[in-house]
N, C-alpha and C positions, 0 to 999 in steps of 0.2 A: 182751183177753179170752183166756182159756185154756179148754181143753176140760174138761168135768165129770170125765172120767176122770183128768185130771192133778190136779185139785183133790182128788179122793178119794185119789190116791196120795200127795199131799203130807201129808194128814192121817194116813194110815196110817204113813208113814215117820217122822213126827214123834212120834206117840203110842205106836205099837206097837214100832217099832224104835229109838226114842230118838235119831234122827239130829239133828244140829245143822242150823240153817237154812242155813248156808253149804254144808254137804255136800249137802242136798236140792237147793239151787239149782244146784250144779255137776253133779250126776248127772242131773237132769231137764232141764238146759239152759234154765233160766228165771232171772230176776233175783231176788236175795234179797228185794227189796221186794215182788215178786209172792208169794213164800212167806209173808211176814209179813201181807200183805193177806188171803190165803186163811185163815190161822189166825185173824185178827181177825174176819173175816166169819163164821166157824164159832162165834164166841163162846167160844173156848177161849183160855186164856192162852198166850202164846208161850214160856213157860218162864221159869224164874227164873235169869237169867244175871247174873252180877256186872257191874255197870257201873263201869268204871274212871274215877276222877275226872279231870276235865280239868285240865291244868296252867294253863289260862287262868282257871279259876274264881275264884281270889282277886283277879284283876284286872278282872273284869266290872263291878263297881260303879264303879271309876275310869273305865273305858271309857265306860260309859253316862253318867256325869256330864260327862265331857269332850265327848262327842258332842252332848249336850243343849245345852251352851253354845256349841260350835263345830260345827254339823252338817256343814259342808263341809270339815272338816280332813282332810287326806290321811292315808291309812293308814300311809304311810312315816314321817310326822312322829309320829303316835300310837305307832307301833312303837318309835321312838327314845325316846319318853317312858316307855313301860312297860319297856323294856330297862334304863333307869336305875333303875327300881324293882324289878328282879330277875326280870323275865319271861325264862324260858330257851328259849322256843320259837323257831321259824324264821319269817322274814317271810312266806313264801308261805301258811302256815297262818293267820297272824295277819290277812292280808288277807281271807280268807274269814270270819274271826271278826268283823272290823269291818263287813263287808258285811251280816252277819246282824243286827247290833245298830244299824247306822246308821239314824236316823229317816227315814222316807219322807215326802215331801210328800203332802198330802192330794190325792186324785184330784179334779180339777175337772170339773164338768159344764157343758156348753155348750148354749145354745139353738140350735135350727135357724134359720139366717138365711134370711129370705125377702125378695125384692125385687119391685118392681113391674115390669111389662113396659116395656122401653126405659129403665129407670132406671140400670142399672149394668153396666159391663164390667170385667173383671179382666185385668191384663197382667203378663207375666213372661218372662224369658229361660230357655232350657233348653240345657244343653251336650250336644252329640251327638258328642264326640270331636274329632279333628283331621283336616285334609285337606292332603295334600302337593300343592303346585302348583310344579313346577320344583324350585328349591332352597328354597322357603319351606314352612313347616309352619304352616298357618293354623287357628285354632279354628273349628269349625263350630257356630254358634249358631242355635237355633230361636227365633224371636219368636212368642209365643203370645198371642192375645187371645180371650177367650170372653165371650159375653153371659150375664150371670148368670141371666136368667129363662129364655130359650129354650135355653141351652147350645150355641148355634151357635159353632163353633170356627174360628178362622183360624190357619194355620200357615205360616210362611215362613222360609227359611234364609238366613243372612248369614255372611260371613267375619269374625267379630268382633262384639263387643257395644258398640262405641264409640257416641258420641252420634249421629253421622250415620246409622248403621244403626238406632238406636233411633227416630229420627224417620221413617226410611223404613218401618219396620214399622208405625207408626201410620198413615201416609198410605196404605200398601197395604191395611191392614185396613179403614180407612174406605171405601176404594174397593170392597173386597170386599163389605162390608155395604151400600154405597150410603147410608150414614147414620152417625150418631155417637151413642154412648151419652151420657147426661147426666152421668154420673160415671164416672171411671176409677180403679180401685183398684190401687195399686202396693205392692210390697214396698219396703223401704228401699234401693232401688237408687241408686248414685251418679249415674246418668243422670236420676233423678227428685228425690232429696233430697240436697242438698249437706251439710246440717248439721241435727242434731236434738238438742235438749236438753229433755227431758220433752215438754211440749206445744208448745214453740216449734220451728217447722219452717221451714227455709229451702230453698225449691224451687230447682231448676236454672232459671236465667232463660230458657234456650232452651225448656224444657218449658212454662214459663208463656207464652211467645210462641206455641207450638203450641196450647196450650189456649185462648188468646185468639182464635186464628184459627178454630178449630173450635167454640168456645163450650162446651167441656165443663169440668167441675170435676175437677182432679186431687186425689186423696185417698190418703195413705199409710196402711197398716195400722199398728196399734199394735205396739210393739216386742215380739218374742217371741209374736206372736199370728198364727201362720200359718194358724189355722183360719178367719180372716176372709177369706182368699183361697183357700179350699179348692177352689173351682170351677176355678180356673186350674191348681192343683196336680194335680187329677184329670185335667184336660184334657191336661196334659203327660204324665202317666203313660199315658193313653189313646193319645196320639200315639206314644209310644215303643213300646208293645205292638202297636198296630193298624197303624201306618204304617211306622215306621222299622226295626223288627226284620226282619232278613234282606232288607232292601231293596237292590236293584241299581240303580245310576244311573251315568251317564257323567260329568256335570259339574254345576255348581251350577244352571244353567238347567234341566237335565233333572230334577234333584231337586225344584226349585220347581214345575215343571209337574206332576209327580206329586203333590206335596203339595196343590196347588190342586184337582186332580181328586179327591183323597181328602176334602178339606174339603166339596166339593160332592156327593160320593157317599156313601161309607161313613159319614163323620162326621155327615152330615145325615140319613141314613136310620135312625139308631139311635133308640130310644125316649127321649122326653123325661123326665127325672127328675121334673119338676114335675107332669107329667100323662102317665102311662104309656099312655093311650089314643091319644096322638098322637105323631108323630115330631118330631125337632128341626126338620126343614124346615117342618112345619105350624106349630109354635110360633113359628118365626122369621117366617113370613108374617103371623102375628097380631101379633108384636111390632114388626116393621119400621116400620109407620106411626107408632108412638109414639116412635121415635128422632128425634134432631135431624137436619135436612137438611144436606147438604154445602154448603160455600161454593162460590162460582163458580170459584175457582182453588185448586189444591192448595198446601199449605205447601212452600216451597223446602227441599230436603233436600241440596243439593250441599255438599260440604266446601270450605271456603275457608281457605287457608293462605298466609301471606306467606313467600316464599323468597328467599334471596340467591344470585345467580349469581356464581360465583368466576371464576377465570381461564379455565376451559374452559366452552364453551357448553352446560352441562347444569344442570338443577335436580333436586334430590333430593325425591321425594315417595313416601311409603309404601313404603320400602325399595328403590325403583327410581329410575333416572336418565332424564330426558326432555330431548331437545335443544331449544334455542331458537336464534334467529338470533345469529350471533357479535357483532352490534352491541349485543346486550343484556347482554354480560358486565359484571360489577361493578355490576349494578343489583339493586334489590329488586323482585321481581315478585309476582304473586298467582296461586296455583293454585286453580282451581275444578274440582272433580272429582265426577262422578257414578259409578255402578257400571260404566259403559261407556266414558266419555270423560274425558280430562284436558285441560282448557283452561288455557292460560297467558296471563295478561293483563298488559299494561303500562298501568296506569291503566284506562281504559275500552276500550282497543284489544286485540283478541285477536291475540296473536302467532302462536300455533300451537295446534292441537288434535290430541292423540294418542289412540289406543286404550289404555284402561287395562290395566295388567298387574298381576296379584297374585303374581308371582314375587318372588324376592329377588335383588338385585344385577344385575338386567337393565338393558340400555341400549336404550331405545326411541328410535330415531333417525329423523329426517326427512332423506332423502338430499339435499334441496336445501340444508339447513343445512350439512351436511358439505362439499358441493361449493362453496358460497359461501365457507366458511372456507378451503378449499384454494386457491381462486382468489385470495383476498385475501393468503394467505401467499405464493403465487407472485409476485404483484405486488410484495409487500414485498421479496422476495428480489431481484427485478430492480432495485428502487430502491437496495437496499444495494450491488448490483453496480455500478451507475452511480456511486454515491458513492465506492466504492473506486477505480474507474478514474480518477475526477476527481482524487483526491489522489495517486495513484501515477503516472499518465500524463497530464500536463496537455494534451497534444495530442489526447487522446481527445474533448475537447469540440468542436473544429472537425470531427472525424470524424463525431460524432453529428449535428451541424448539416448536414453535407453529405449524409449518408444520409437525414435527414429531408426535405431538399429534393427528393430523388429518389423519395420515397415508400417508402423501405425499412422493414424491420422492425427497430425499435430493440431489442425484446426479444431477437430472434435474434442481433443484433449484440453485445449485452451478453453473452449466453451463449457466444458464440464468442470474445470478447476475453479473458474471464476465464481460460480454459485457456491461452491464449497468454501471458498475464501470468505465470501460475504456471510455465510451461515455459521461457520465454526471459528473463524478468526485465523490470523496468520500463524500464530504459535502452534495451534492444534494441527493445522494443515501441514506445517513444516515437519512436525513430529511424525505424522502419519506417512508422509512421503519417505522420510528416512527409514521407517520400519518396513514399508513396502519394498524399497530398494534393497534393504538388507535381506529380505526373504525372496528377492528376485521375482516380485509380482508387480511390475509397473503398469497397473491397470486402474481405471477409474472405479471399477467395482470393488477392488481390494482396498482402495483408499476410503470409499464410503463405509466399508465394513469396519475398518480400523477406527475411523472417526466415530461411528455409532457405538462401537464396543467401548472405546475410551470414555465416551460421554456417559454411557450407562454405568461403567465402573466407578466413575467419580460421583455418581448419584445426581447428576445434573438433569434438569428438565430439558426436553427438546427445545431448541432455540426458536424464538418467535420470528417468523419471516417479516422483515421490514421492507416495504416498497420504497426504494430510493428514487428520487427524481431522475429522469432520463437526461442527465447532464454529465458529460465526461469530467467536469471539474469536481463533481461530488463523487461519482461512481468510481473514478480512477484514483481517488485520494488514498494515500498510503498512511496508515496510523500504526506506529511501532508501539507494542505494549511494554509496560515497565513493571518491574517487581514491586509489589505493594509493601514489602518489608522496609523499603527505604523511608516510609513515612512513620515507622514505629518510634524513632528517636524523638519525634515531636512530643510524644506522651511522656517520655523520660525527662525531657528538659522542662516540662511544665510544672512549676511549683504549686500552682493553685489547683485545688481539686475541681473536677468538672461539675458543673451544676446544670 
């Protein structure tokens, strides 16, 4: 609306001063359409201005005929067709032209859908952005169920919309209502409908099992008929505006606690659309006795996944690694996971239970598993050491027997003999062990004394310690020494003098 003074000024400038419409609009700071509207309302002609013929005018009949036959044909394809027929215009102007003449579908009217108390509930997922947990970026999904008659809303958040969370949403909603609707209406979600061809529908078998457990009827809406589940769509919009907007929360548990309080508070105290004289809470109190009762036990919602354990005692589940006993490597186990706990089963036996992590690439370890593996590796290293001594130093076996008879520590003896073997060699260690056994002194200290004495008596320098790589293929390699006099005959057989 514009002031009456402005309207009078528009009429004066147009008829008395003979200004053009564009000049009036520019000088008075109004839109040129406003100027035309004022002139038309005054019942006066807007002036006789020459109308420039449109360059598209000759092509309008062809455009109309083509769009009538192919109403969804893209403007780009139609533009190429008229360009071949001599259209000189640009594509941006042509798109506006096609939009003006494209046939519009007829507006469809809908009946207002009414349901009986306790008859129907509507279910859907809503995306509320993403949540960062450590190195993982998880989708924050809101599970929404609304009772079609009382409009009582249930809202709960999960990290993802996979089937396990879909089931958890139903079980939590039924517990919230303490009852079950007779019919649940779904959009064509993959968690609900696996395949649909016209009226032939193949439901998800897990959803059918849930429906059989709670005795409700799952029903998908017709394709492209979102109005059939308009109550849950409005409930999602209401949850976004009334609850989630500018909401502060610390973690998922805190967010769900606030969502539950909102469902029981603000959402339940609003006026019921079916009867504005009562609240949603009052309407639900009237509807609740007409809902189906809950079964004695809730439907199981734990995730079950078969996993294979590789060479390391870890299983991978939901982007993270969880330890198992080292005796379970190379086995196929079963992971049973709730939102709080990850249990790992071998058949019917529970091997371990871990707290669940929603991070990415985390290692959730049980210290006893790591310690047991470390102890087993240490014992294995001792057995490898004994085997190496057995092949390199045959007299080590009587030494182990003598130490065992005296109650000595065979592990400590093994760890002490291996450095002596690396330092002095197999022949010297074998000679020292035989001498120690002959003098009935099977001790490491006696062996060290004998080896040092023999080394000094031969006038040899102390051996240089060589750091070998920490590789059992090198460290456990046995090299048998040979007598050097076997090479003396080479000099006797050589007729030519050395040069």
